[in-house]
N, C-alpha and C positions, 0 to 999 in steps of 0.2 A: 464403644469407640469414642474417644475424645474428639472435640472439635478440631484440635490441631492434627490429630492422626487422620481425620477425615479430609482435612484440607490438603495434607501431604499426599494422601492416596488419590484424591481428585486431580491434584496438580500433576502427579506422575502419570496418571492415565491420560490426561489431556496432552501432555508433552509426548507421550508414546504415540498417540494417534496422529499428532502433527508430524512427528518424525517419520512415521510410515508413509503418510501422503507426500511429504516433501521428498522422500527417497524415491517414491514412484515417479514424481515429476522429474527427478534427475535421470533415472534409468529407463523410463518407459515413455512412449509417446503421450503427450498431454491430451486429455479430453476435457470437455466442458464439465462433466460430472466430477472428475478428479480435481480440477481447479476450484470448483465450488466447495468441494470437500476440504481441500487444503486451506482455503481462506476461512471456512467455518471453524476448522480446528485451530487455526491461528488465532482467530477472535476469541475462542474459548480459552486458550492458553494466556493470551494477553489479559483477559478479564481476571483470570485466577491469579496470575503473577503480579499484575500491577495493583491489586488490592492490598498487597503487603509491602509496599515501598521497595521494589527490587533495586539491585545494584545497577550502576551505570553499565557494567558489562552485560547484564541481563537485558537491559533496555536496548543496548546496541545489537545484541543477538536477535531480539524481537524485531527491530527495525530492518535488519538485513534479511530476516526470514520473510517479512512482509514484502520487501522489495523484490526478492526472488520470486515469490508467488505472483505478484503483480506483473513483473516482467515476463514470466511464463504465460500468464493470461494474455498479455499484449501480443506476444509472439504467436500464440494459438489463434487468437481472433484475426490477426493480420494475414495469416496463411489461408484463411477460409475464403472461398469465393464470395463476392458481394451478395449473391442471392442465396447463400447457405442459410438453412433453418437452424436456429439455436434455441435452447430452452430459455435463455435469458434475453430479454429485450435490451436494447442499447442502454436505456436508463437504469435497468437493474444491474447491468455490468458495471456501470459507473458507480452506482451505490455500493456494490460489493467490493470492487477493487480500487475505488478512488476515495475511500472514506477519510484517509489522512490528509489528502489535499483539500477535500471539501471541509475539513475541520478548520482550515485557515480562514480567518475573517475575510469575507468578500469573494472567496472562491466557491463557485457553485458548479453544478454539473457541466455547463457549457464550457467554462474555462478549464475544468478538469479534463474534459474530452480534448480540448485544444492542446493542453500540456501533454496528455497521453500521446497524441499524434506527433509530438516533437521529442518523444522519448523521455519525458520527465514523469516519473510515477510516484515520487515521494517528496515531502517538503525538504528533506535533506538534499536531494538532487537539485531542487529549485534554488535553494539558498547557497549551494556550492557554485552556481554560475556567477562569474564575475559581473559586477554591476554594469560595466561598460559594454557587455555583450548581450544584455537582455533584449535589445531591439532586434538582434539577429534572429530571435525566435519567431518573428513575423506573425505576431498575434494581432487580432483586431484591436483597435485603439482602446476600447473600454477594458478589455482583458489585460492588455499591456499596462495600462494605468494601475489596475488593481495589483497585478503581479509586481510591478516596480515599487509601488507603495509598500507592499508586504516585504519585499526584498530589502528595501532601504531601512524599514523599521527593524528587521531582523539583524541587519548589519550593524545598526546603531547600538543594539543590545548586546551584540557579540563582539567583544574586543579581539583584535588580531592576535 
C-alpha cells in the first residue's frame, strides 16, 4: 500500500468514527464517555486533515464540528448536580474541550472556564462579539484585559 493510499484510508476511517460519535450526540443522550470519544475522534481527524493544507470549507466544517462537541459537553456538564462524580476533573475537561481557546495568546484555563460559563466555546465566538459589548461579559479585570487585547488585535488584522 502506498503512503497516499494509507493516508486516504486513515483519513476515511477517522472521519467515519467521528461521524458515528457526532451522530450519537445528535440522536442519543450525551454521556461523558461519548463526549470524550467524540472529541478524541475530532482531534484525530483534525490532525490527519490539517497535515495536508485543507480547504477553507474543510477548516470551517472542522470548526463547526468542534463547536458542536464543545457545546454538547457544556450542556452535559451543566445539567449534572454540583456533587456529581465524573471521570474527568475540571482541569481535564478544560484541557479536552477548551484547547482552541487556550491556544490564544494569554488565555489559560481560568479564562477559558470563565468564557465557557458565558457561553463562549471557540475563538470564532469570542471574536464575533462586538468590541463595545465585551465589558458585558462581566469577566474579572485581568481576564477582561486579556480578552479585550486579543479581540482588538484580531479585529485590527481582520478587515470588515
